[in-house]
N, C-alpha and C positions, 0 to 999 in steps of 0.2 A: 741588475736583473729586473726584468719587468714582469712582476706577478700580476695576474688578473684579479685584483683585490675585490672587484665587484662580485666575485663568486665566494668570497670568504665570509664565514659566519663570525669568527672571533679571532683575536690574537691574544694569547694568554700563555704565560710561562715560556715565552720564546717560541711558541708553536702557532703557525697559521693554520686555523681549522677550516677546511673546505668541505667537511662532511657534516658537521653539526651533530645532532643526536640520531640521525637517520641510519638505519641498518640496511636500507634498500635504496638503490639509485636507478635512475632511468638511463639505460645504455642502449643506444640504437632503437629507441622506442619500446624497449622492454624493461619491466621492473625487475631488477636483479638484486638478490640478497648478497651482501658482501660478507667476507669472512670476519667473524667477530674478533675483537682484540684478545690477545693472549700473551702470556709471558713465557719466553723461551730463551734459556741461556745454555748453549751447547756444552759449557764446562760441567754442568750438573746433569747432563743427559747421559744415561748409562749406555745408550746405543752409540754415542759418538766416542770413538777411540782416538788416541794420540796420532795414529797414522792418518785418520781422516782429517784431523785438524792440520796436519802437516801438508797434506795434499791441497787443502783449501788455501794454505799460505802460498803454495806453488802456483795455484790459479791466480791469486792476487798479484803475484810477481808477473805473470803473463799479462794480466789486466794492465798493470803499470807500463809494461813494455810496449804492448800493441794498441792500447786504447787511451790511457790517461796521459801518456807522454806529451808534454808541451800544451796540454789543455788548460786554458785560463779559467774556464768555468766547467764544472762537473756536476751532473745530475745523477744521484744514486736512487734508482727505483727499487724499493724494497730494502734499502739500507737501514742503518740504525741498529739499536740493540747491541749485540756483541760483534757486529761487523767491524773489520779492521781496515776498511778502505782509507780512512784518514791517514794511515801510515804509508800508503802507497801513492799519494797524490804527487804530481809533478812539482818541482820547486817553483815553477811559474804559475801555479794555480792560485787564482785570486778569489774565486767564489765556489762554494761547495753547497749543493742543495740536496737534502735528504727528503725523499717522498715516501710515505708509508701510511697505510690505513690504521696502523696500530699505535695508540698513544704510548704504550710501554716502550716500544722500539724507539720512538722519538725522544721520550724523556731520558732514556738511558743511552742514547746515541753517543759514541765516542767522537770527540771533536778534535780537529788538528791542533797541535801545540802552538804552531806559529800563527801569525795574524792573517787568517783567511775569513772573509765574510761568509757566514754560514746561515742557511735558511732551513728550518724544519717545517715541513708541509704535511699536514694530515689530509690525505687525499688518496684517490685511486689512480692507477696508471692509465686507465681507460679515459680519464678526464684530467689530463695534466693542466693545472691552473697557471700556465705560462703562456705568454704570447709567442708567436712563431719566431723561429730563427734566433734562439736565445743562448743555447749552450754549445760548447765545443765537444763535449764527450758525455756519453750516457753509459752507465753500467746497470745491468739487471742481474744481480748476483743471486742465483738459486731462488728466483722469484717467479719466473714466467710460468712455471707449473702450478702456481697458486692463484693466478689471476682468473677473472671470469671470461674475458674475451681477449685471447692472445693476439689476434690479428689487430684489434683496435689499439692495443698497447704499442705494437710496432708502428702503426700509423701515427699515433700521437708522438712517439719518439722521433719519427722522421720529421714531423712538423716542427718540433721545438729545436731540433738540431740546426746549426748553421751549415751552410754549404761547405763541404769538406769535413764536416764533423764526423766523429766516429761513435759507434755503438758496440758494446761488448755484452754478451750473454753467457753466463755460466750455468750449467745444469748437470744433474746426474743423467747418465745415458741409459735409456730404456732398452737399447740394443747392445749393451755391453756384453763382453765375453762371459763374465761371471753370472749375469742375469740369465743368459741362455743356458749356462751350465746348471744353475739352480732349477730352472724350468725343466730341463732334461732329466735331472735327478728327482724332480718332484719334491724338493725340499721346501717346507713351509717357513716363510719369513715373517717374523713378528715385528710390529712397529708400535712404539709407545708414544709417538707424537700425537698431540691433541689436535694439531692442524692437519688438514688434508691436502691432497694434490688433485687439482682439477684436470691436469694433463700429465702425460708421461711421454716426453719427447725423445726422438732420435736426432742425431746430428743432421741428417738429411731434411727432416721436418723443419728444424730451426733455420737452416740455410735457405730453404724454399720460402719460409715466411719473410725473410729479409729481401730476397730477390724479388718476390712478388709485390712488395710494397715500395720498390724503387731503389733499394740500396745496391751498391756495387762493391767490387773487390771483397766479396764475401769469402772468408776463410775460417778454418777451424783448426785449433790446436788442442789435441786431446791429451789427457793423462791416463795411462793404461790402468793404473791403480792395482797394485798387488793385493787383491782381496784375500784375507785369511780368516779363519775362525776367530770370533771375538776374544776368546781366552788368550789366543796367541797375540792378537793385535794389541791388547792392553799391556802386554809385557814389552812391546816395542816402544819404549818411552825415553831412551837416552839419545843424546844428539848423534852418536855414532850409528846406532841402530836405525834411527829415523833417516839419516843420510843414506845408509845402505838401502833402505826400503824405497826411498825416492829414486835412487839410481836404478834399481831393478824395475820399478814401475815405469819410469819416464825415459829410460834409455833402452833397456833390454826388451821389456814387454811392448813398448811402443813400436819397436822394430817389427814385432810379430803381428800386433793387432792394428797398428796404424792409428790415425786420429779419430776414426769413426766408430771404433768398437771398444774403446777404453771405458773406464768407469765414470769419469767426469770429463767435461770439455768446456772450452771457451770458443765461441763463435763470434767473430767481429767483422764489421763492415763499415763502409763509408757512404755518407750522403753526397751524391754527385752535384756538381754545379747545375743550376737551372738553365735550360736551353732558352735562348732568346727567340 
């Protein structure tokens, strides 16, 4: 892997630091304040229920099938912390790169059990410190809604991918059936997260981002997600009940709502060969 080490400030505790002490960076000629480091473990978050975690694992399985399969090098933008990407890498993966602006996420990142060269990079996705045409696959797991410049992130992803490389983006769907229902009923939704979202994407918006920056074969696989009151969701915690919940969400409800109106989704695409 060819890191642009001229951009690095330090290498300490296994982390390449490309941010230094700065909380603001110059992006496209503008001084942008990046999101401060925070500690977040979904296991201890009262908003995160077993059904949500189970749906995330389903998205990881989709990631493995449609994006990570046969990739020798994988870049995880926004990975680390409690992410489980390391469990879904292809048997042929040789290099795993985790890029995150949060030191906590990098320090507590789960690493593959087998011998895979792993890099931890403290940086932002608008300025990926890799030379061009380096990685076979990129995942952006529930992260694109936190970045400052989503278009720049997609441009950088396109640049560092090899020809034929794949990108996958998972997000919550701002056009989901239950968000529309909540809005219609005027139900107030509380959020205890300390970190904020800069964007709220629909499937169409993410697909257009990829098409507009040169990606091809853009496709989406949604998970309808059977959204229930929190008190009920917390009781769905046995393997049998979680299996039933997944079946209803991703078989029955998906037939009704399709891939564009479920609660969560994976959009993936391919970097085409360069024309001579």
